[in-house]
C-alpha positions as CSV (number, residue, x, y, z in Angstrom):
1,M,85.5,62.5,114.2
2,R,86.5,62.3,111.0
3,N,90.5,63.4,110.6
4,I,91.3,64.9,107.0
5,H,95.2,66.2,106.3
6,I,95.6,68.7,103.6
7,L,98.7,69.1,101.7
8,N,99.9,71.6,99.2
9,P,101.9,69.2,96.8
10,A,103.0,72.6,94.8
11,A,104.9,73.7,97.9
12,G,107.1,70.4,98.3
13,M,104.7,69.4,100.8
14,A,104.5,65.8,99.6
15,K,103.1,63.4,102.0
16,A,106.7,60.9,102.4
17,N,108.4,64.7,103.3
18,Y,106.4,65.9,106.3
19,K,105.6,62.7,107.9
20,V,102.1,62.6,107.9
21,P,100.9,60.1,110.5
22,E,99.6,56.9,108.4
23,N,96.0,55.4,107.9
24,V,94.6,59.4,108.0
25,E,93.0,60.3,104.9
26,V,94.6,62.8,103.1
27,Y,94.1,65.6,100.2
28,E,96.5,67.0,98.4
29,T,95.1,71.1,96.7
30,K,94.8,71.5,93.4
31,G,95.4,75.4,93.4
32,P,94.8,78.7,95.0
33,R,91.8,78.6,97.0
34,D,91.0,74.8,96.3
35,M,91.9,74.2,99.8
36,E,89.1,76.7,100.7
37,N,87.2,75.6,98.6
38,F,87.6,71.9,99.8
39,I,87.3,72.5,103.4
40,R,83.7,74.5,102.7
41,R,82.5,71.3,100.4
42,T,83.4,68.7,102.9
43,A,82.3,70.7,106.3
44,S,79.1,71.4,104.5
45,E,78.2,67.9,103.8
46,D,80.0,66.4,107.1
47,P,80.4,69.0,110.0
48,S,82.0,66.7,112.7
49,V,85.8,66.9,110.6
50,H,88.9,67.4,112.3
51,F,90.9,69.3,109.7
52,T,94.7,69.4,110.2
53,V,96.4,71.8,107.6
54,Y,100.2,72.2,106.1
55,G,101.6,75.5,105.8
56,G,102.2,79.1,106.7
57,D,100.0,82.0,107.4
58,G,98.3,82.2,104.2
59,T,97.1,78.4,104.3
60,V,95.8,78.8,107.7
61,N,93.6,81.9,106.0
62,E,92.0,79.6,103.2
63,A,91.2,76.6,106.3
64,V,89.5,79.6,108.5
65,N,87.7,80.7,105.4
66,G,86.3,77.6,104.0
67,I,85.1,76.5,107.6
68,M,83.6,79.9,108.7
69,T,81.5,79.8,105.0
70,A,80.8,75.9,105.3
71,G,77.4,76.8,107.4
72,N,76.6,77.1,111.5
73,E,76.6,73.3,112.2
74,A,80.3,73.6,110.5
75,I,81.4,76.5,112.5
76,E,80.4,75.3,115.9
77,K,81.6,71.4,115.2
78,C,84.9,71.2,112.8
79,V,88.1,71.7,114.4
80,L,91.3,73.1,113.3
81,S,95.3,72.1,113.5
82,V,98.1,73.6,111.5
83,V,101.4,72.1,111.2
84,P,103.8,75.0,110.4
85,K,105.4,74.6,107.1
86,G,105.6,78.3,105.7
87,S,108.6,81.2,106.1
88,G,106.3,82.8,108.7
89,N,103.7,80.8,110.7
90,D,103.0,84.1,112.7
91,Y,99.7,82.6,113.8
92,V,101.2,79.3,115.3
93,R,103.5,81.5,117.4
94,N,100.9,82.6,119.6
95,F,100.5,78.8,120.7
96,S,104.8,78.0,120.9
97,D,104.8,78.3,124.3
98,T,102.4,76.2,125.5
99,E,102.0,72.7,126.3
100,K,98.6,72.1,124.5
101,F,95.8,74.4,123.4
102,N,92.3,73.0,123.0
103,G,89.7,75.4,122.7
104,K,87.5,78.8,120.6
105,V,89.6,81.2,119.5
106,D,88.0,84.6,118.0
107,V,87.8,85.2,114.3
108,L,88.4,88.7,112.2
109,K,85.5,89.5,110.2
110,I,87.6,92.0,106.8
111,N,84.5,93.5,104.1
112,D,83.5,90.0,102.9
113,R,86.5,87.8,104.1
114,Y,87.3,86.3,107.5
115,G,91.2,86.6,108.8
116,I,92.4,84.5,111.9
117,N,95.6,86.8,112.8
118,S,96.5,90.0,111.3
119,V,95.2,92.9,109.3
120,N,97.6,95.6,107.8
121,I,97.8,99.1,106.0
122,G,99.9,101.4,104.5
123,F,103.4,100.4,105.2
124,D,103.2,97.0,106.9
125,C,101.1,95.9,103.1
126,D,103.8,97.2,101.0
127,V,106.1,95.5,102.9
128,V,104.2,92.3,102.5
129,V,104.1,93.1,98.9
130,E,107.8,93.5,98.4
131,T,108.6,90.3,100.8
132,D,106.8,88.3,98.5
133,K,108.8,89.4,95.5
134,L,111.6,88.3,97.0
135,K,109.8,85.0,98.5
136,R,108.7,84.3,94.7
137,H,112.4,84.2,93.3
138,R,113.5,82.4,96.7
139,L,115.9,85.1,97.6
140,T,114.8,84.9,101.0
141,S,112.1,83.9,103.5
142,G,110.8,84.2,107.4
143,S,111.2,87.7,109.2
144,M,115.1,88.2,107.1
145,G,112.7,88.6,104.2
146,Y,110.2,91.1,105.8
147,I,113.6,93.4,106.9
148,V,114.7,93.6,103.4
149,G,111.3,94.6,102.7
150,V,111.3,96.8,105.2
151,I,114.5,98.6,104.1
152,K,113.0,98.6,100.2
153,V,109.8,100.4,101.2
154,L,112.1,103.0,103.5
155,F,113.4,104.2,100.2
156,R,109.6,105.5,99.3
157,K,107.6,108.0,100.3
158,L,106.4,107.4,104.0
159,G,103.1,107.7,105.1
160,S,99.8,107.9,103.3
161,K,96.1,110.1,103.9
162,M,93.2,107.8,105.9
163,Q,90.1,108.4,107.4
164,I,90.0,106.0,110.6
165,E,87.4,105.3,113.1
166,I,87.9,102.6,115.9
167,T,84.9,101.2,118.3
168,E,86.5,100.2,121.6
169,K,85.8,96.9,123.1
170,N,84.0,99.9,125.6
171,G,81.9,101.3,122.9
172,K,84.2,104.5,123.0
173,I,84.9,106.0,119.3
174,H,88.1,107.3,117.9
175,N,88.2,109.0,114.4
176,F,91.7,109.9,113.0
177,D,92.2,112.0,109.5
178,G,95.5,112.7,107.9
179,E,98.8,111.0,107.2
180,F,99.6,107.8,108.8
181,L,102.7,105.9,108.5
182,L,100.4,102.1,108.8
183,T,97.3,101.0,110.7
184,A,97.2,97.6,111.5
185,V,95.2,95.1,113.4
186,G,96.3,91.7,115.8
187,N,93.9,89.3,116.8
188,G,97.5,87.7,117.1
189,K,100.3,89.3,118.7
190,Y,102.9,88.6,115.4
191,C,103.1,89.4,111.9
192,G,106.2,89.8,109.3
193,G,108.0,86.3,110.4
194,G,108.0,87.0,114.2
195,F,107.6,90.7,114.7
196,K,105.2,91.2,117.9
197,F,103.0,94.3,116.7
198,A,100.1,93.7,119.0
199,P,102.0,92.2,122.1
200,A,98.6,92.6,124.5
201,A,96.7,90.8,121.6
202,V,94.7,87.6,123.1
203,L,93.0,85.2,121.2
204,D,90.1,84.5,122.7
205,D,89.0,87.5,124.7
206,G,86.4,88.9,122.1
207,S,88.2,92.0,120.6
208,F,90.9,92.9,118.2
209,D,94.1,94.9,118.8
210,A,94.5,98.4,117.1
211,L,97.8,99.6,116.3
212,V,97.8,103.2,114.5
213,V,101.1,105.1,113.5
214,K,101.5,108.6,112.6
215,K,103.6,109.5,109.3
216,M,107.4,109.9,110.2
217,G,111.2,110.5,109.5
218,R,113.0,107.7,108.4
219,F,115.3,108.2,111.3
220,T,112.1,108.4,113.9
221,F,110.7,105.1,112.2
222,L,114.5,103.1,112.5
223,K,114.3,104.1,116.3
224,L,110.5,102.4,116.2
225,V,111.8,99.3,114.5
226,G,113.7,97.4,117.1
227,A,110.5,98.1,119.6
228,Y,108.2,97.3,117.2
229,R,110.1,93.6,116.1
230,S,110.6,93.0,120.4
231,G,106.9,94.3,121.2
232,T,108.4,96.9,124.1
233,H,106.2,99.8,122.0
234,V,103.3,99.0,124.1
235,D,103.1,98.3,127.9
236,V,101.1,95.2,128.2
237,E,99.9,95.7,131.7
238,R,98.5,99.5,130.5
239,C,97.5,98.4,126.7
240,E,99.1,101.5,125.7
241,P,102.2,102.7,124.6
242,R,104.8,103.3,126.3
243,G,106.0,106.6,127.2
244,K,108.6,107.8,124.7
245,F,106.3,106.2,121.8
246,K,102.8,108.0,122.6
247,S,103.3,110.5,120.3
248,E,103.8,108.4,117.6
249,I,101.5,105.3,118.5
250,S,98.1,104.8,119.8
251,Y,96.9,101.5,120.5
252,F,93.0,100.2,121.6
253,K,91.4,97.0,122.1
254,C,88.5,97.1,120.0
255,K,85.4,95.9,118.5
256,K,85.3,97.4,115.2
257,M,87.3,99.4,112.8
258,T,86.6,101.3,109.6
259,V,89.6,102.5,107.4
260,K,88.7,104.8,104.2
261,N,91.1,106.2,101.4
262,I,93.1,103.2,100.9
263,K,94.8,101.2,97.5
264,R,95.3,97.5,99.7
265,Y,94.9,95.9,102.7
266,G,96.5,92.7,103.8
267,I,94.4,89.7,105.6
268,D,97.2,87.5,107.6
269,G,99.7,88.4,104.9
270,E,97.5,87.8,101.8
271,I,97.3,90.7,99.6
272,F,93.4,92.3,98.7
273,D,93.0,95.4,96.8
274,G,90.3,98.0,98.3
275,E,89.5,101.6,98.7
276,S,87.9,100.9,102.1
277,V,88.1,98.1,105.1
278,E,85.5,97.8,107.6
279,I,87.0,94.8,111.0
280,T,84.9,93.5,113.4
281,V,85.3,90.6,115.3
282,I,83.4,87.5,116.4
283,P,84.2,86.1,119.6
284,R,85.2,82.5,120.1
285,A,84.1,81.4,116.5
286,L,86.5,78.5,115.8
287,N,88.0,75.3,117.3
288,I,91.4,75.0,117.1
289,E,93.6,72.1,118.8
290,M,97.2,73.0,118.9
291,P,99.9,70.9,120.1
292,P,103.4,72.9,121.2
293,F,105.5,73.7,118.0
294,D,109.1,74.1,118.0
295,L,109.6,76.4,114.8
296,T,113.4,76.0,114.2
297,K,112.6,72.3,113.9
298,T,109.0,72.7,111.8
299,A,109.3,75.9,109.4
300,N,110.4,75.1,105.5
301,K,113.8,74.7,104.9
302,K,115.6,75.7,101.1
303,K,117.5,73.3,99.6
């Protein structure tokens, strides 16, 4: 199998700096979406490729979209590995406690794009926008950047009107119409640089976890934040909100979700404009190979 390591020199990811193995094929990206286009083009011509990408969740998202749009043979044969060099590295966190993972994982289909980790709408999406502003100015990064983003968004009017339809994995349908703080989808457990927002999520169970949070006041929200970060807002065994959060949160294992009357949404930390979004799951669609990672050693550091 052909092995290609993909770096982003614009982010300082030069071969010498990141200990790329010797005698492997290396491709350095030339701009936004170049990785996605390169992977699509390469995998279409030669489906038996193991791509190792260096970066964060946005980089992983580009790689996933490149493979998933390269044709059925490429989807079946290509393998993806990630060396975490981003500020959040949320998808890789799902593998950090394992000795090795080599298998197929679920992929999300979100309108006309694909996702691998999370979809965020409402408060979380607004926080990502603020966090990106901070990162662009190199003021902060990772989970600290997310926390600062949370504080900034808290000073705005909380909640927005949405129409949400959720189809559970068992086929049961739920409809919500009202004002909500946020709704979020987790194929993985983490977002925002380590917030365990979907603690019951499993990467290869043929479903995604959906979280709907009602509009609430700032003080009520602040009580939720700590649990939202640690994952203790959900009883993982029962796959439902814990007692004191049941009046504020709904949590489901899903196969489909639509959300209307929105302005934008986030896929794996990348923001897109749109008035509605439809999310489905493609079970065990992508080949992933991951060694264990210590994020304290592999995360991109400021100089």
